[in-house]
N, C-alpha and C positions, 0 to 999 in steps of 0.2 A: 867353519862350515857355513855355506851359503844358506841364508834364511829361506825356509819353506813356508809359504802362506798356508793358513789353516784350511782353506777351501780347495787346496790343490788336489786334483784327481790323478790317480796312478793306474797304470796297467800292472796287475800283479801276475807273477809267473812262478812256476816251480822248477827248481833245479835240484835234482836228487830229493832230499827231504826238506829243503829250505825254501822259503818264500822270498822273492825279490820283487822290487817295484821300480818302475820307470815312469817319470813324469809323462802324462798322456800327451802333452804338447810336443814331445819328441817323436811320438809314434805316428808313422805315416799309414801303416796298415799291418794287419796280422794275417799271415797266410798259412794254409795247411802245408805240411812237409811236401817237398817236391824234389825232382831230380836236380842235383847240384853238379855243375860242370867243374871237375877237379882242375886245379892249377898245379903244374909240375913244380917241384922244389919249394912249395909254399910251406910256411910254418904249420905245425900240427893243428893249431886252433883255427886257421883259415881253411875252411872246407872247399871253397871255390866260388863260382858265380851262379846266380840265377837271373832269369829275365823277368823284370817287373815292368810291364807296359812298355816294352821296347828298350828298356834301360838295363845295362849289366850292373847287377848289385852284388858286391862281395858278401859272403856269409861266413860268420865266425861261430864256431861251436862254443857256446857259453860254458858248458861243462869243462871243456879242455882249458879254456881261458882262466877258469877259476881253480885249476889244478886237480880236477876230478877226471876219472877215466871216461872216454867216450861211451855212449850208450846207443843201443839199437833204436832206430826210429820206430815209433808206435803210432797208433791212430790219434794220440793226444799231442804228438810233437808238433810244434809250431815254429814259424819263422817270423820274428817281429822285425819289421822294416822300420828303421829309424833315420831321422835327420839329426845328426849330432853336430852341435855347434862347437867349433874349435877356434883357436886363436886366428887361424888364417882362412876362415870360411867354414862352410858346412860340409859334412861327409854323409853320404847315403850308405847305410850298412844294415845287413840282416843279421840278427842274432838267433841262433837255433836254441830253442828252449824245450825242456821236457814237456811242459804244458803251460797254457795261459789260463788264468782263473777268471778275472773280471776287471772292469774299470771301476775303481772305488776310491773313496777318501780313506784316510787312515783313522782308526779309532781316536777320537778327541782331537785329531789334527796335529798331535804332538810328534815331532821327530827330534830325537836327541843325537848328539855326536856318538860315534862308535866308542865303545868302552875301552878303557886302558886295561890290559890283562897282564901286564908285567913282562911280556915277551914281545919280540918283534913279529909282527904279522902284517900282511899286505892289506892295509885298510884305506889306502889312498883313493881307491875307486868307490868307497862307501861315503855317500853324502850324509847318511844318518840311519838311525834305527827307529822304526815306528811299530805300530801294532795294528793287527787286523783281528779283531776279537781278542782272544787270549794268546794268539801267535805273534811272534816277532816277525817283522818285515824289514829286510835290508834294502834301503833305497840307494840305487846306483848313482854315482856321479859319472855320467857318461863321458865327459871330457877327460876324466882320469882313468876310465876303464881301459882305454887303449894306451899302449906305450908309444913312445916316440917312433920306435921301429915299426909298430903296427900302422901308425898314421902314415909314415913314409911309404910303406908297402902299399897301403890301400889307396893313397893319393896317386901313386904311380900307376896302380892297376886301373883306377877309375878314369885316368886321363888317357889310357891306351885305347 
């Protein structure tokens, strides 16, 4: 697990009943839900494209990416636009989240590795587990949230 500095700030967001966090340095902006232009034959998690200041930005449904069913858009739904650093450069991506809470540090700044639970589960996209008050917060490792297929598809889409 990559070390997280104690004074790191995170954007916290809700997906279903869980709280997730993304390092604030990766967040370009947070947008209200808007019309998304669908892409034919795209994977289920890739909703389509939005225009952000004249640039086409692919949007991924974080619920679907995490194996949850899609949900209807509400007044709390947000699109978190990120600059994700990958091995071969950066990728601009929007993540559809049920809601965004705040920019905050995590209680006492401690982030621990994901726990071993004795069964196989997809934890490669988790940088660690922190706390926000009494609640657990799952800190995303953005570079591992996307599969190689996701990156290939998004790189090809953004180059078009």
